[in-house]
DRENDO-1510 file (C-alpha; in Angstrom, 1 decimal, always signed):
<recs>
REC; n; res; u; v; w
REC; 1; UNK; +122.2; +101.9; -159.5 .
REC; 2; UNK; +119.3; +103.8; -161.7 .
REC; 3; UNK; +116.9; +105.9; -160.1 .
REC; 4; UNK; +113.4; +105.1; -160.0 .
REC; 5; UNK; +111.0; +107.8; -160.9 .
REC; 6; UNK; +108.0; +107.7; -158.5 .
REC; 7; UNK; +104.6; +107.0; -160.7 .
REC; 8; UNK; +102.2; +109.8; -160.8 .
REC; 9; UNK; +98.3; +109.1; -160.2 .
REC; 10; UNK; +95.6; +110.6; -161.8 .
REC; 11; UNK; +94.4; +114.0; -160.6 .
REC; 12; UNK; +91.3; +113.5; -158.6 .
REC; 13; UNK; +88.4; +115.0; -160.2 .
REC; 14; UNK; +87.5; +118.5; -159.3 .
REC; 15; UNK; +85.5; +119.5; -157.0 .
REC; 16; UNK; +83.1; +121.5; -158.7 .
REC; 17; UNK; +82.5; +118.4; -160.7 .
REC; 18; UNK; +81.9; +116.6; -157.4 .
REC; 19; UNK; +79.6; +118.6; -156.0 .
REC; 20; UNK; +77.5; +119.8; -159.0 .
REC; 21; UNK; +74.2; +118.9; -157.4 .
REC; 22; UNK; +72.5; +121.5; -159.8 .
REC; 23; UNK; +73.7; +120.0; -163.1 .
REC; 24; UNK; +70.8; +118.6; -165.7 .
REC; 25; UNK; +72.2; +115.0; -164.8 .
REC; 26; UNK; +71.7; +115.1; -161.1 .
REC; 27; UNK; +68.4; +117.0; -161.5 .
REC; 28; UNK; +66.9; +114.0; -163.9 .
REC; 29; UNK; +68.4; +111.5; -161.2 .
REC; 30; UNK; +66.3; +113.2; -158.6 .
REC; 31; UNK; +63.2; +113.4; -160.4 .
REC; 32; UNK; +63.1; +109.6; -162.0 .
REC; 33; UNK; +64.2; +108.2; -158.4 .
REC; 34; UNK; +61.1; +110.5; -156.8 .
REC; 35; UNK; +58.9; +109.5; -159.8 .
REC; 36; UNK; +60.0; +105.6; -159.2 .
REC; 37; UNK; +59.5; +106.0; -154.9 .
REC; 38; UNK; +56.3; +107.4; -155.6 .
REC; 39; UNK; +54.9; +104.4; -158.1 .
REC; 40; UNK; +56.2; +101.8; -155.2 .
REC; 41; UNK; +54.6; +103.8; -152.7 .
REC; 42; UNK; +51.3; +104.3; -154.9 .
REC; 43; UNK; +51.0; +100.8; -155.5 .
REC; 44; UNK; +51.6; +99.9; -151.7 .
REC; 45; UNK; +48.2; +102.5; -151.0 .
REC; 46; UNK; +46.7; +100.8; -153.4 .
REC; 47; UNK; +46.9; +97.5; -152.4 .
REC; 48; UNK; +46.1; +98.6; -149.0 .
REC; 49; UNK; +43.1; +100.5; -150.0 .
REC; 50; UNK; +41.6; +97.3; -152.1 .
REC; 51; UNK; +42.5; +94.8; -148.8 .
REC; 52; UNK; +40.8; +97.7; -146.1 .
REC; 53; UNK; +37.7; +97.6; -148.4 .
REC; 54; UNK; +37.5; +94.1; -149.0 .
REC; 55; UNK; +38.2; +92.9; -145.1 .
REC; 56; UNK; +35.5; +95.9; -144.0 .
REC; 57; UNK; +32.9; +94.4; -146.5 .
REC; 58; UNK; +33.6; +90.9; -145.6 .
REC; 59; UNK; +33.4; +91.1; -141.7 .
REC; 60; UNK; +29.6; +92.9; -142.9 .
REC; 61; UNK; +28.9; +89.7; -144.4 .
REC; 62; UNK; +30.5; +87.2; -141.9 .
REC; 63; UNK; +29.2; +88.4; -138.9 .
REC; 64; UNK; +25.5; +87.7; -140.1 .
REC; 65; UNK; +26.5; +84.6; -141.6 .
REC; 66; UNK; +24.5; +81.6; -139.5 .
REC; 67; UNK; +27.0; +79.2; -140.9 .
REC; 68; UNK; +30.8; +78.3; -140.7 .
REC; 69; UNK; +32.3; +80.8; -143.3 .
REC; 70; UNK; +35.1; +78.4; -144.0 .
REC; 71; UNK; +32.8; +74.5; -143.8 .
REC; 72; UNK; +29.8; +75.0; -145.2 .
REC; 73; UNK; +28.9; +73.3; -148.3 .
REC; 74; UNK; +26.0; +76.0; -149.4 .
REC; 75; UNK; +25.7; +79.4; -150.9 .
REC; 76; UNK; +22.3; +81.3; -149.7 .
REC; 77; UNK; +23.0; +84.8; -148.6 .
REC; 78; UNK; +19.6; +85.7; -149.4 .
REC; 79; UNK; +18.2; +83.2; -147.4 .
REC; 80; UNK; +16.3; +83.3; -143.7 .
REC; 81; UNK; +19.0; +82.8; -141.6 .
REC; 82; UNK; +21.8; +84.1; -144.4 .
REC; 83; UNK; +24.1; +80.9; -144.8 .
REC; 84; UNK; +27.1; +80.4; -146.7 .
REC; 85; UNK; +30.6; +79.2; -147.0 .
REC; 86; UNK; +33.5; +79.0; -149.0 .
REC; 87; UNK; +34.6; +75.5; -148.9 .
REC; 88; UNK; +33.6; +74.2; -152.3 .
REC; 89; UNK; +34.7; +77.5; -153.9 .
REC; 90; UNK; +38.4; +77.1; -152.2 .
REC; 91; UNK; +38.2; +73.3; -153.2 .
REC; 92; UNK; +37.6; +73.5; -157.0 .
REC; 93; UNK; +39.7; +77.0; -157.3 .
REC; 94; UNK; +43.1; +75.2; -155.8 .
REC; 95; UNK; +42.1; +71.7; -157.5 .
REC; 96; UNK; +41.3; +73.3; -161.2 .
REC; 97; UNK; +44.5; +75.6; -160.6 .
REC; 98; UNK; +46.7; +72.5; -159.4 .
REC; 99; UNK; +45.8; +70.5; -162.8 .
REC; 100; UNK; +46.7; +73.5; -165.0 .
REC; 101; UNK; +49.9; +73.8; -163.4 .
REC; 102; UNK; +50.9; +70.3; -163.5 .
REC; 103; UNK; +49.7; +70.1; -167.1 .
REC; 104; UNK; +50.9; +73.7; -168.6 .
REC; 105; UNK; +54.5; +74.0; -166.6 .
REC; 106; UNK; +56.2; +71.0; -168.2 .
REC; 107; UNK; +54.6; +71.3; -171.9 .
REC; 108; UNK; +55.7; +75.3; -171.6 .
REC; 109; UNK; +59.2; +74.7; -170.7 .
REC; 110; UNK; +59.5; +71.9; -173.7 .
REC; 111; UNK; +58.2; +74.2; -176.1 .
REC; 112; UNK; +60.5; +77.7; -174.7 .
REC; 113; UNK; +63.6; +74.8; -174.6 .
REC; 114; UNK; +62.4; +73.8; -178.5 .
REC; 115; UNK; +62.1; +77.5; -179.5 .
REC; 116; UNK; +65.3; +78.8; -177.7 .
REC; 117; UNK; +67.8; +75.8; -178.4 .
REC; 118; UNK; +66.5; +73.3; -181.0 .
REC; 119; UNK; +64.3; +75.1; -183.7 .
REC; 120; UNK; +65.9; +76.3; -186.9 .
REC; 121; UNK; +66.0; +80.1; -186.4 .
REC; 122; UNK; +63.1; +80.0; -189.6 .
REC; 123; UNK; +60.9; +78.3; -187.3 .
REC; 124; UNK; +61.7; +79.7; -184.1 .
REC; 125; UNK; +60.8; +83.3; -185.0 .
REC; 126; UNK; +56.9; +82.1; -186.3 .
REC; 127; UNK; +56.4; +79.8; -183.3 .
REC; 128; UNK; +57.4; +82.3; -180.8 .
REC; 129; UNK; +54.9; +84.9; -182.7 .
REC; 130; UNK; +52.3; +82.2; -182.3 .
REC; 131; UNK; +53.0; +81.2; -178.9 .
REC; 132; UNK; +52.7; +85.3; -177.9 .
REC; 133; UNK; +49.5; +85.8; -179.8 .
REC; 134; UNK; +48.1; +82.7; -178.1 .
REC; 135; UNK; +48.8; +85.1; -174.9 .
REC; 136; UNK; +46.5; +88.1; -176.7 .
REC; 137; UNK; +43.1; +86.1; -177.1 .
REC; 138; UNK; +40.2; +86.9; -175.1 .
REC; 139; UNK; +39.3; +84.8; -172.1 .
REC; 140; UNK; +35.7; +84.3; -173.4 .
REC; 141; UNK; +36.9; +82.8; -176.4 .
REC; 142; UNK; +38.6; +80.3; -175.3 .
REC; 143; UNK; +35.5; +79.8; -172.8 .
REC; 144; UNK; +33.4; +79.3; -175.9 .
REC; 145; UNK; +35.7; +76.8; -177.4 .
REC; 146; UNK; +35.9; +75.0; -174.6 .
REC; 147; UNK; +32.1; +74.8; -174.4 .
REC; 148; UNK; +31.8; +73.9; -178.0 .
REC; 149; UNK; +34.6; +71.6; -179.0 .
REC; 150; UNK; +36.7; +70.7; -175.3 .
REC; 151; UNK; +33.4; +69.4; -173.7 .
REC; 152; UNK; +32.3; +67.2; -175.8 .
REC; 153; UNK; +35.6; +66.1; -177.0 .
REC; 154; UNK; +36.6; +65.0; -173.4 .
REC; 155; UNK; +34.0; +62.7; -173.3 .
REC; 156; UNK; +35.5; +59.8; -175.1 .
REC; 157; UNK; +39.1; +60.3; -172.8 .
REC; 158; UNK; +36.8; +60.6; -169.7 .
REC; 159; UNK; +35.1; +57.1; -170.0 .
REC; 160; UNK; +38.9; +55.8; -171.1 .
REC; 161; UNK; +40.3; +57.2; -168.0 .
REC; 162; UNK; +37.6; +55.7; -165.9 .
REC; 163; UNK; +38.1; +52.2; -167.6 .
REC; 164; UNK; +41.4; +52.0; -167.0 .
REC; 165; UNK; +42.2; +54.4; -164.1 .
REC; 166; UNK; +38.9; +54.4; -162.2 .
REC; 167; UNK; +40.6; +52.2; -159.7 .
REC; 168; UNK; +42.5; +55.5; -158.5 .
REC; 169; UNK; +39.2; +57.3; -157.4 .
REC; 170; UNK; +40.1; +60.7; -158.9 .
REC; 171; UNK; +39.6; +59.0; -162.1 .
REC; 172; UNK; +36.7; +57.3; -161.5 .
REC; 173; UNK; +33.0; +58.5; -163.5 .
REC; 174; UNK; +30.1; +57.8; -160.9 .
REC; 175; UNK; +27.7; +60.0; -162.9 .
REC; 176; UNK; +26.3; +60.2; -166.4 .
REC; 177; UNK; +26.7; +63.8; -168.3 .
REC; 178; UNK; +28.7; +66.0; -170.6 .
REC; 179; UNK; +32.4; +66.6; -169.3 .
REC; 180; UNK; +31.6; +69.6; -167.6 .
REC; 181; UNK; +33.9; +68.9; -164.3 .
REC; 182; UNK; +36.7; +70.5; -162.9 .
REC; 183; UNK; +39.0; +68.3; -164.7 .
REC; 184; UNK; +37.7; +69.6; -168.1 .
REC; 185; UNK; +38.2; +73.1; -166.3 .
REC; 186; UNK; +41.9; +72.3; -165.8 .
REC; 187; UNK; +42.8; +71.5; -169.0 .
REC; 188; UNK; +41.4; +75.0; -170.4 .
REC; 189; UNK; +43.5; +76.7; -168.2 .
REC; 190; UNK; +46.5; +74.6; -168.9 .
REC; 191; UNK; +45.6; +75.9; -172.1 .
REC; 192; UNK; +44.7; +79.5; -171.8 .
REC; 193; UNK; +48.3; +79.7; -169.2 .
REC; 194; UNK; +50.6; +78.2; -171.4 .
REC; 195; UNK; +51.5; +80.9; -173.6 .
REC; 196; UNK; +52.3; +82.8; -170.9 .
REC; 197; UNK; +54.5; +80.4; -169.4 .
REC; 198; UNK; +56.0; +79.6; -172.4 .
REC; 199; UNK; +57.0; +83.2; -173.4 .
REC; 200; UNK; +58.3; +84.4; -170.1 .
REC; 201; UNK; +60.5; +81.0; -169.6 .
REC; 202; UNK; +61.9; +81.4; -173.2 .
REC; 203; UNK; +63.0; +84.9; -172.9 .
REC; 204; UNK; +64.7; +83.5; -169.5 .
REC; 205; UNK; +66.9; +80.6; -171.6 .
REC; 206; UNK; +67.4; +83.1; -174.5 .
REC; 207; UNK; +69.3; +84.8; -171.8 .
REC; 208; UNK; +71.7; +82.1; -170.7 .
REC; 209; UNK; +75.6; +83.5; -171.1 .
REC; 210; UNK; +76.7; +81.7; -174.6 .
REC; 211; UNK; +80.4; +81.2; -172.8 .
REC; 212; UNK; +78.4; +78.7; -170.3 .
REC; 213; UNK; +77.0; +76.9; -173.3 .
REC; 214; UNK; +80.4; +76.7; -175.2 .
REC; 215; UNK; +81.9; +75.6; -172.7 .
REC; 216; UNK; +79.8; +72.8; -171.7 .
REC; 217; UNK; +80.0; +71.7; -175.3 .
REC; 218; UNK; +83.7; +72.4; -175.3 .
REC; 219; UNK; +83.8; +69.7; -172.3 .
REC; 220; UNK; +81.6; +67.0; -174.7 .
REC; 221; UNK; +78.5; +67.8; -173.5 .
REC; 222; UNK; +75.6; +66.6; -175.5 .
REC; 223; UNK; +72.7; +68.9; -176.2 .
REC; 224; UNK; +70.3; +67.3; -173.3 .
REC; 225; UNK; +73.7; +67.9; -171.2 .
REC; 226; UNK; +74.3; +71.3; -171.8 .
REC; 227; UNK; +70.6; +72.3; -171.1 .
REC; 228; UNK; +70.8; +70.0; -168.1 .
REC; 229; UNK; +73.5; +71.7; -166.5 .
REC; 230; UNK; +74.0; +75.3; -167.9 .
REC; 231; UNK; +70.2; +76.7; -169.1 .
REC; 232; UNK; +67.8; +75.0; -166.4 .
REC; 233; UNK; +69.9; +75.9; -163.2 .
REC; 234; UNK; +70.4; +79.4; -164.6 .
REC; 235; UNK; +66.9; +79.7; -165.7 .
REC; 236; UNK; +65.1; +78.1; -162.7 .
REC; 237; UNK; +64.0; +81.0; -160.8 .
REC; 238; UNK; +62.4; +82.8; -164.1 .
REC; 239; UNK; +60.5; +79.3; -165.1 .
REC; 240; UNK; +59.3; +79.6; -161.2 .
REC; 241; UNK; +58.1; +83.4; -162.1 .
REC; 242; UNK; +56.8; +82.3; -165.0 .
REC; 243; UNK; +54.8; +79.6; -163.5 .
REC; 244; UNK; +53.6; +81.7; -160.8 .
REC; 245; UNK; +52.4; +84.5; -163.5 .
REC; 246; UNK; +50.2; +81.4; -164.9 .
REC; 247; UNK; +49.1; +80.0; -161.5 .
REC; 248; UNK; +47.7; +83.8; -161.1 .
REC; 249; UNK; +46.1; +83.7; -164.1 .
REC; 250; UNK; +44.2; +80.0; -163.0 .
REC; 251; UNK; +43.2; +81.0; -159.6 .
REC; 252; UNK; +41.3; +84.3; -161.1 .
REC; 253; UNK; +39.8; +83.2; -164.5 .
REC; 254; UNK; +36.5; +83.9; -164.6 .
REC; 255; UNK; +34.4; +84.1; -168.1 .
REC; 256; UNK; +36.5; +80.8; -169.4 .
REC; 257; UNK; +35.3; +79.1; -166.4 .
REC; 258; UNK; +31.9; +80.1; -166.1 .
REC; 259; UNK; +31.3; +78.9; -169.6 .
REC; 260; UNK; +32.4; +75.5; -169.4 .
REC; 261; UNK; +31.9; +74.6; -165.5 .
REC; 262; UNK; +28.8; +73.1; -164.0 .
REC; 263; UNK; +28.6; +74.5; -161.0 .
REC; 264; UNK; +27.5; +73.1; -157.8 .
REC; 265; UNK; +28.1; +73.1; -153.8 .
REC; 266; UNK; +29.3; +69.7; -153.5 .
REC; 267; UNK; +33.1; +68.6; -153.0 .
REC; 268; UNK; +33.3; +65.8; -154.7 .
REC; 269; UNK; +37.3; +63.6; -155.1 .
REC; 270; UNK; +35.7; +62.4; -158.7 .
REC; 271; UNK; +37.5; +64.8; -161.0 .
REC; 272; UNK; +35.4; +63.4; -163.9 .
REC; 273; UNK; +32.0; +64.1; -162.2 .
REC; 274; UNK; +29.5; +67.5; -163.1 .
REC; 275; UNK; +30.1; +69.8; -160.5 .
REC; 276; UNK; +32.2; +72.4; -158.4 .
REC; 277; UNK; +32.9; +75.7; -158.4 .
REC; 278; UNK; +35.8; +78.7; -158.1 .
REC; 279; UNK; +35.7; +81.8; -156.4 .
REC; 280; UNK; +35.8; +84.1; -159.7 .
REC; 281; UNK; +33.4; +82.3; -161.7 .
REC; 282; UNK; +31.1; +82.0; -158.4 .
REC; 283; UNK; +31.4; +86.0; -158.2 .
REC; 284; UNK; +30.4; +86.5; -161.7 .
REC; 285; UNK; +27.7; +84.2; -161.8 .
REC; 286; UNK; +26.2; +85.7; -158.6 .
REC; 287; UNK; +26.8; +89.3; -158.4 .
REC; 288; UNK; +23.9; +90.8; -160.6 .
REC; 289; UNK; +21.2; +88.7; -158.8 .
REC; 290; UNK; +22.7; +89.2; -155.0 .
REC; 291; UNK; +21.4; +91.6; -152.8 .
REC; 292; UNK; +23.3; +94.6; -151.0 .
REC; 293; UNK; +24.2; +91.6; -148.2 .
REC; 294; UNK; +24.6; +88.8; -150.7 .
REC; 295; UNK; +27.4; +91.0; -152.5 .
REC; 296; UNK; +29.2; +91.4; -149.1 .
REC; 297; UNK; +29.3; +87.9; -148.9 .
REC; 298; UNK; +30.5; +87.8; -152.3 .
REC; 299; UNK; +33.2; +90.0; -151.7 .
REC; 300; UNK; +34.3; +87.8; -148.7 .
REC; 301; UNK; +35.0; +85.3; -151.1 .
REC; 302; UNK; +37.0; +87.7; -153.1 .
REC; 303; UNK; +39.0; +88.6; -150.0 .
REC; 304; UNK; +40.2; +84.8; -149.8 .
REC; 305; UNK; +41.0; +85.1; -153.2 .
REC; 306; UNK; +42.8; +88.1; -152.3 .
REC; 307; UNK; +44.6; +86.5; -149.3 .
REC; 308; UNK; +45.3; +83.3; -151.6 .
REC; 309; UNK; +46.9; +84.9; -154.4 .
REC; 310; UNK; +49.4; +87.1; -152.0 .
REC; 311; UNK; +50.4; +83.9; -150.2 .
REC; 312; UNK; +50.9; +81.9; -153.3 .
REC; 313; UNK; +53.4; +84.9; -154.9 .
REC; 314; UNK; +55.0; +85.4; -151.6 .
REC; 315; UNK; +55.8; +81.2; -151.2 .
REC; 316; UNK; +57.1; +82.1; -155.0 .
REC; 317; UNK; +59.5; +84.8; -153.9 .
REC; 318; UNK; +60.8; +82.9; -151.1 .
REC; 319; UNK; +61.5; +80.3; -153.3 .
REC; 320; UNK; +63.3; +82.0; -156.4 .
REC; 321; UNK; +65.5; +84.1; -153.3 .
REC; 322; UNK; +66.9; +80.9; -152.0 .
REC; 323; UNK; +67.3; +79.0; -155.7 .
REC; 324; UNK; +69.1; +82.2; -157.0 .
REC; 325; UNK; +72.3; +81.7; -155.4 .
REC; 326; UNK; +72.6; +78.6; -156.9 .
REC; 327; UNK; +70.8; +79.5; -160.7 .
REC; 328; UNK; +73.9; +81.6; -162.0 .
REC; 329; UNK; +71.5; +84.4; -162.4 .
REC; 330; UNK; +73.4; +86.5; -159.9 .
REC; 331; UNK; +76.9; +85.7; -161.1 .
</recs>
């Protein structure tokens, strides 16, 4: 009977190497860990400081407000008595952002898929560069373009929407005037956030494992089926993150909205009528002329925008966390 030789196991790492806490690598790890942890704590401190400042100044303003801060359709902090409310601003901010997201996200995902999976390489690179370049255009440039080009151009389409879709009430144009409306603002915001959503979505789609796509093609899937079964599920959380980045810019956009919108403190479901307002636009328009109490009132509206942004990003994180296990991104 043949004898068996025992299998020798490799010796354990030297104790000195395991406990080398004074080596340069371990020191570097500790320094990096400390810097990372400090950066995270500093970010939390800054956010908390902003929240405390906004809350304190908002409380001073709301305590003197003779109207209802949430339902009053007026903004006159310098009046006697002082009256102001955020109902119109909240409505305009949310509606214009929803319009922008409804237009920009599908188009951005389509462009990202075309660049990453359909366009020839010689065309994809320049097209991606142009998209990234559009993301760097200043807001005021978009605002000037919107006021000089987009507003006059949309007068015809607005009349067309009123003629064929006026029965929906939303697209019924009941006032005569230029297209300085929330609908125009939504289109302008969609153009502004389109490069951001496109760039992030494109990078996410390029990270899809090549083996997943090749396996689907080997099973006889068409190009669209590969995208629907492999690319989109993998990149869903990334597209949501890109959309939230775009939504954050849409919610807080100031100069472009102030250049295009004709502000008024009236809530109207007729989106083609001139008028409306947003938090950022109202703060930019009234901050210089406001007295100390008026600035507190503007800060109070800024606090609402701050909370709204936090809620939107928190909801996005919850959606991403629930979808992540099905996306394939954590495989």
